C-alpha positions as CSV (number, residue, x, y, z in Angstrom):
1,X,201.6,70.2,0.7
2,X,201.4,73.7,2.0
3,X,204.9,74.1,3.5
4,X,205.8,74.6,7.1
5,X,203.5,76.7,9.3
6,X,203.6,77.9,12.9
7,X,201.7,75.4,15.1
8,X,200.8,75.6,18.8
9,X,200.8,72.2,20.5
10,X,198.3,71.8,23.2
11,X,197.2,69.3,25.9
12,X,193.5,68.9,26.5
13,X,192.1,66.2,28.8
14,X,195.0,63.8,28.2
15,X,195.1,64.4,24.4
16,X,197.7,66.1,22.3
17,X,196.2,68.6,19.8
18,X,197.5,71.3,17.5
19,X,196.2,74.6,16.2
20,X,197.7,76.9,13.6
21,X,199.2,80.0,15.4
22,X,197.4,82.3,12.9
23,X,194.1,81.2,14.4
24,X,195.0,82.5,17.9
25,X,195.5,86.2,18.8
26,X,197.2,85.5,22.1
27,X,197.8,82.8,24.7
28,X,196.7,84.1,28.2
29,X,196.8,82.8,31.7
30,X,193.3,82.1,33.1
31,X,192.0,85.1,35.0
32,X,189.2,84.9,37.6
33,X,186.1,84.0,35.6
34,X,182.6,85.3,36.3
35,X,179.8,82.7,36.2
36,X,177.4,83.1,33.2
37,X,173.9,82.1,34.5
38,X,172.1,79.4,32.6
39,X,175.2,78.9,30.3
40,X,175.5,75.7,28.4
41,X,178.1,73.2,29.6
42,X,180.7,74.3,27.1
43,X,180.8,77.8,28.7
44,X,183.2,78.0,31.6
45,X,182.7,81.7,32.4
46,X,183.5,85.2,31.2
47,X,186.0,87.9,32.0
48,X,186.7,91.5,31.0
49,X,189.6,92.3,28.7
50,X,189.8,96.0,28.4
51,X,186.3,97.1,27.2
52,X,185.3,93.7,25.9
53,X,183.6,90.8,27.6
54,X,185.3,87.5,26.6
55,X,183.3,84.3,26.8
56,X,185.4,81.3,27.8
57,X,184.6,77.9,26.2
58,X,186.2,74.6,27.4
59,X,187.8,72.9,24.4
60,X,187.5,69.5,26.0
61,X,183.7,69.9,26.2
62,X,183.5,70.9,22.6
63,X,185.4,67.8,21.5
64,X,183.5,65.5,23.8
65,X,186.6,64.6,25.9
66,X,185.6,63.4,29.3
67,X,188.9,62.8,31.0
68,X,189.8,65.2,33.8
69,X,191.9,68.3,32.9
70,X,195.7,67.8,33.3
71,X,197.7,69.6,35.9
72,X,196.8,72.4,38.3
73,X,194.2,74.9,37.0
74,X,196.6,77.6,37.9
75,X,198.7,76.7,34.9
76,X,195.9,76.2,32.3
77,X,195.8,78.6,29.3
78,X,193.3,80.5,27.3
79,X,193.5,80.9,23.5
80,X,192.1,84.3,22.7
81,X,190.4,84.0,19.3
82,X,190.2,86.8,16.7
83,X,187.1,89.0,17.0
84,X,184.4,88.3,14.5
85,X,182.3,91.2,13.1
86,X,179.6,92.0,15.6
87,X,180.0,88.7,17.4
88,X,181.0,87.8,21.0
89,X,184.7,87.6,21.8
90,X,185.7,84.1,22.6
91,X,188.6,82.2,24.2
92,X,189.2,78.5,24.4
93,X,190.3,77.0,27.7
94,X,193.0,74.3,27.3
95,X,195.0,72.4,29.9
96,X,198.3,73.7,28.6
97,X,200.0,75.2,25.5
98,X,203.1,73.1,25.4
99,X,205.2,74.6,22.5
100,X,205.3,76.5,19.3
101,X,206.6,74.5,16.3
102,X,207.2,75.2,12.6
103,X,205.9,72.1,10.9
104,X,204.4,71.1,7.5
105,X,201.0,69.5,8.1
106,X,199.6,66.6,6.2
107,X,196.2,67.8,5.0
108,X,193.1,65.6,5.3
109,X,190.3,65.5,2.7
110,X,187.1,67.3,3.4
111,X,184.5,65.2,5.3
112,X,187.2,63.4,7.3
113,X,185.9,64.9,10.6
114,X,182.7,66.4,12.1
115,X,182.3,69.8,10.5
116,X,185.8,69.4,9.1
117,X,187.2,70.6,12.4
118,X,190.3,68.4,11.9
119,X,192.1,69.7,8.8
120,X,195.3,67.7,9.0
121,X,197.9,65.9,11.1
122,X,201.3,67.1,12.3
123,X,204.2,65.1,13.6
124,X,205.2,66.4,17.1
125,X,207.9,64.6,19.0
126,X,207.3,61.4,17.0
127,X,203.6,61.4,17.5
128,X,200.8,62.1,15.0
129,X,198.7,65.0,16.3
130,X,195.4,66.2,14.9
131,X,195.5,69.8,13.6
132,X,192.2,71.6,14.5
133,X,190.5,74.4,12.5
134,X,189.3,76.8,15.2
135,X,186.7,78.4,13.0
136,X,185.0,75.0,12.5
137,X,184.9,73.9,16.1
138,X,181.8,75.7,17.0
139,X,178.6,74.9,15.1
140,X,176.1,77.7,14.2
141,X,174.0,76.6,17.2
142,X,177.0,76.8,19.5
143,X,177.8,80.3,18.2
144,X,174.2,81.4,18.7
145,X,174.3,80.2,22.3
146,X,177.6,81.9,22.9
147,X,176.4,85.1,21.4
148,X,173.3,85.3,23.5
149,X,175.2,84.5,26.7
150,X,177.9,87.1,25.9
151,X,175.3,89.8,25.3
152,X,173.7,89.0,28.7
153,X,177.2,89.1,30.3
154,X,178.0,92.4,28.6
155,X,174.7,93.8,29.9
156,X,175.5,92.7,33.4
157,X,179.0,94.3,33.1
158,X,181.0,91.2,33.7
């Protein structure tokens, strides 16, 4: 066991999910997004945050969830991810960040999920909720696509 950690609980296409707070820089409201031409399905759009272009990726699409998003899009959230050296700035689009908890996760063995993107489970309001590892959600191919589209968006001055 690792001891209690700060966990963000999320709703994504009818599913309850969790992410360690340390993997997210900030929770933001969804601004007006510019379309990124020829973007893969996972890319919802892009926006400017100061001098940076942030590429928005729909978490439901990454996870293969097909249910409609919950609630009014006006209340959806972006999870701004830490900048990676020389890489595109990314944000994950979720239906809602519902709460911040301090919980001890039950860790899962390696190989339990695709690319080990589920690292454990947490108990939230009596339900077992998967704990996602943000760094493992995107494959190398996804990151290459995201990087190429972010560079084009940057060049266009999105």
